FIVEXSE-838673 format. One record per residue (C-alpha): residue in three letters; x, y, z; residue number from 1. Coordinates in nm, 3 decimals. Each point is the difference from the previous one (the first is absolute). Layout:
residues N
site type = ALA; X = X; Y = Y; Z = Z; seq = NUM;
...
//
This chain:
residues 106
site type = MET; X = 1.476; Y = 0.968; Z = 2.768; seq = 1;
site type = GLU; X = -0.282; Y = -0.231; Z = 0.135; seq = 2;
site type = ASN; X = -0.095; Y = -0.129; Z = -0.354; seq = 3;
site type = GLN; X = -0.184; Y = 0.324; Z = -0.101; seq = 4;
site type = TYR; X = 0.146; Y = -0.005; Z = -0.352; seq = 5;
site type = ILE; X = -0.133; Y = -0.250; Z = -0.257; seq = 6;
site type = ILE; X = 0.053; Y = -0.083; Z = -0.369; seq = 7;
site type = VAL; X = -0.321; Y = -0.045; Z = -0.199; seq = 8;
site type = LEU; X = -0.001; Y = -0.224; Z = -0.303; seq = 9;
site type = VAL; X = -0.260; Y = 0.036; Z = -0.275; seq = 10;
site type = THR; X = -0.018; Y = -0.162; Z = -0.352; seq = 11;
site type = ALA; X = -0.152; Y = 0.182; Z = -0.292; seq = 12;
site type = PRO; X = -0.082; Y = -0.128; Z = -0.341; seq = 13;
site type = SER; X = 0.209; Y = 0.271; Z = -0.182; seq = 14;
site type = LYS; X = 0.266; Y = 0.253; Z = 0.070; seq = 15;
site type = ASP; X = -0.242; Y = 0.282; Z = -0.073; seq = 16;
site type = GLU; X = -0.237; Y = -0.122; Z = 0.277; seq = 17;
site type = ALA; X = 0.283; Y = -0.057; Z = 0.238; seq = 18;
site type = GLU; X = 0.133; Y = 0.353; Z = -0.056; seq = 19;
site type = LYS; X = -0.361; Y = 0.151; Z = 0.047; seq = 20;
site type = ILE; X = -0.031; Y = -0.185; Z = 0.333; seq = 21;
site type = ALA; X = 0.346; Y = 0.105; Z = 0.120; seq = 22;
site type = LYS; X = -0.042; Y = 0.355; Z = -0.106; seq = 23;
site type = THR; X = -0.337; Y = 0.043; Z = 0.163; seq = 24;
site type = LEU; X = 0.129; Y = -0.147; Z = 0.325; seq = 25;
site type = LEU; X = 0.308; Y = 0.228; Z = -0.015; seq = 26;
site type = GLU; X = -0.218; Y = 0.307; Z = -0.062; seq = 27;
site type = GLU; X = -0.216; Y = -0.098; Z = 0.301; seq = 28;
site type = ARG; X = 0.324; Y = -0.034; Z = 0.208; seq = 29;
site type = LEU; X = -0.101; Y = -0.352; Z = 0.088; seq = 30;
site type = ILE; X = 0.326; Y = -0.140; Z = -0.121; seq = 31;
site type = ALA; X = 0.355; Y = 0.141; Z = -0.001; seq = 32;
site type = CYS; X = 0.125; Y = -0.196; Z = -0.292; seq = 33;
site type = ALA; X = -0.095; Y = -0.253; Z = -0.258; seq = 34;
site type = ASN; X = 0.192; Y = -0.232; Z = -0.225; seq = 35;
site type = ILE; X = -0.160; Y = -0.159; Z = -0.303; seq = 36;
site type = ILE; X = 0.149; Y = -0.329; Z = -0.114; seq = 37;
site type = GLY; X = -0.118; Y = -0.193; Z = -0.297; seq = 38;
site type = PRO; X = -0.114; Y = -0.155; Z = -0.193; seq = 39;
site type = VAL; X = -0.001; Y = -0.290; Z = 0.259; seq = 40;
site type = HIS; X = -0.149; Y = -0.345; Z = -0.082; seq = 41;
site type = SER; X = -0.264; Y = -0.081; Z = 0.266; seq = 42;
site type = LEU; X = -0.168; Y = -0.338; Z = 0.056; seq = 43;
site type = PHE; X = -0.294; Y = -0.016; Z = 0.233; seq = 44;
site type = TRP; X = -0.317; Y = -0.179; Z = 0.084; seq = 45;
site type = TRP; X = -0.321; Y = 0.176; Z = -0.155; seq = 46;
site type = LEU; X = -0.348; Y = -0.132; Z = -0.035; seq = 47;
site type = GLY; X = 0.108; Y = -0.359; Z = 0.098; seq = 48;
site type = LYS; X = 0.286; Y = -0.043; Z = -0.237; seq = 49;
site type = ILE; X = 0.363; Y = 0.110; Z = -0.045; seq = 50;
site type = ASP; X = 0.033; Y = 0.328; Z = -0.208; seq = 51;
site type = LYS; X = 0.286; Y = 0.210; Z = -0.113; seq = 52;
site type = ALA; X = 0.053; Y = 0.352; Z = -0.085; seq = 53;
site type = ARG; X = 0.261; Y = 0.262; Z = -0.097; seq = 54;
site type = GLU; X = -0.014; Y = 0.275; Z = 0.269; seq = 55;
site type = HIS; X = 0.190; Y = 0.286; Z = 0.147; seq = 56;
site type = LEU; X = 0.100; Y = -0.007; Z = 0.364; seq = 57;
site type = ILE; X = -0.020; Y = 0.318; Z = 0.207; seq = 58;
site type = ILE; X = 0.213; Y = 0.016; Z = 0.310; seq = 59;
site type = MET; X = -0.094; Y = 0.271; Z = 0.215; seq = 60;
site type = LYS; X = 0.149; Y = 0.143; Z = 0.337; seq = 61;
site type = THR; X = -0.224; Y = 0.142; Z = 0.259; seq = 62;
site type = ARG; X = -0.133; Y = -0.015; Z = 0.362; seq = 63;
site type = LYS; X = -0.202; Y = -0.267; Z = 0.145; seq = 64;
site type = ASP; X = -0.262; Y = 0.242; Z = 0.110; seq = 65;
site type = LEU; X = -0.086; Y = 0.105; Z = -0.352; seq = 66;
site type = PHE; X = -0.059; Y = -0.352; Z = -0.130; seq = 67;
site type = GLU; X = -0.383; Y = 0.016; Z = 0.006; seq = 68;
site type = LYS; X = -0.008; Y = 0.326; Z = -0.187; seq = 69;
site type = ILE; X = 0.229; Y = -0.159; Z = -0.264; seq = 70;
site type = CYS; X = -0.212; Y = -0.306; Z = -0.035; seq = 71;
site type = GLU; X = -0.308; Y = 0.211; Z = -0.053; seq = 72;
site type = MET; X = 0.178; Y = 0.211; Z = -0.276; seq = 73;
site type = VAL; X = 0.156; Y = -0.301; Z = -0.180; seq = 74;
site type = LYS; X = -0.333; Y = -0.173; Z = -0.016; seq = 75;
site type = ALA; X = -0.171; Y = 0.320; Z = -0.145; seq = 76;
site type = LEU; X = 0.274; Y = 0.034; Z = -0.254; seq = 77;
site type = HIS; X = 0.062; Y = -0.363; Z = -0.093; seq = 78;
site type = SER; X = -0.150; Y = -0.190; Z = -0.285; seq = 79;
site type = TYR; X = 0.024; Y = -0.350; Z = 0.168; seq = 80;
site type = GLN; X = -0.314; Y = -0.123; Z = 0.186; seq = 81;
site type = ILE; X = 0.245; Y = -0.110; Z = 0.297; seq = 82;
site type = PRO; X = 0.333; Y = 0.181; Z = -0.023; seq = 83;
site type = GLU; X = 0.293; Y = -0.116; Z = 0.185; seq = 84;
site type = ILE; X = 0.066; Y = 0.237; Z = 0.287; seq = 85;
site type = ILE; X = 0.230; Y = -0.129; Z = 0.252; seq = 86;
site type = ALA; X = 0.248; Y = 0.150; Z = 0.257; seq = 87;
site type = LEU; X = 0.319; Y = -0.119; Z = 0.135; seq = 88;
site type = PRO; X = 0.166; Y = 0.148; Z = 0.314; seq = 89;
site type = ILE; X = 0.331; Y = 0.206; Z = -0.035; seq = 90;
site type = THR; X = 0.206; Y = -0.131; Z = 0.292; seq = 91;
site type = GLU; X = 0.296; Y = 0.216; Z = -0.052; seq = 92;
site type = GLY; X = 0.097; Y = 0.307; Z = -0.208; seq = 93;
site type = SER; X = 0.255; Y = 0.278; Z = 0.024; seq = 94;
site type = LYS; X = -0.106; Y = 0.290; Z = 0.210; seq = 95;
site type = ASP; X = 0.045; Y = 0.252; Z = -0.273; seq = 96;
site type = TYR; X = -0.232; Y = -0.195; Z = -0.233; seq = 97;
site type = LEU; X = -0.271; Y = -0.059; Z = 0.245; seq = 98;
site type = LYS; X = -0.007; Y = 0.371; Z = 0.103; seq = 99;
site type = TRP; X = -0.043; Y = 0.086; Z = -0.379; seq = 100;
site type = LEU; X = -0.275; Y = -0.264; Z = -0.013; seq = 101;
site type = ASP; X = -0.182; Y = 0.163; Z = 0.303; seq = 102;
site type = GLU; X = 0.050; Y = 0.356; Z = -0.162; seq = 103;
site type = SER; X = -0.130; Y = -0.116; Z = -0.324; seq = 104;
site type = LEU; X = -0.342; Y = -0.123; Z = 0.137; seq = 105;
site type = GLU; X = -0.326; Y = 0.157; Z = 0.119; seq = 106;
//
């Protein structure tokens, strides 16, 4: 599998914005699947102090080679100045699921 598959995590300020981002990435075939969880309670450093927000977490499955295109598109669609866009490797997965993932992407 060589760590070619990743999970991309993005937080958004609303369910509508999260759905817009996920749907656009699906339409562009940059992700195969998105799960939206929320609201989640986030705590983080911002402008020199600890801040908090209610957000929606998008969990997206894709390939590592598509990450830069995903970053560009998320930044263009997102309302945050610096959106969270991070990737985690998928170290294992069922062969059938990973085959479907590949077939669903550009």
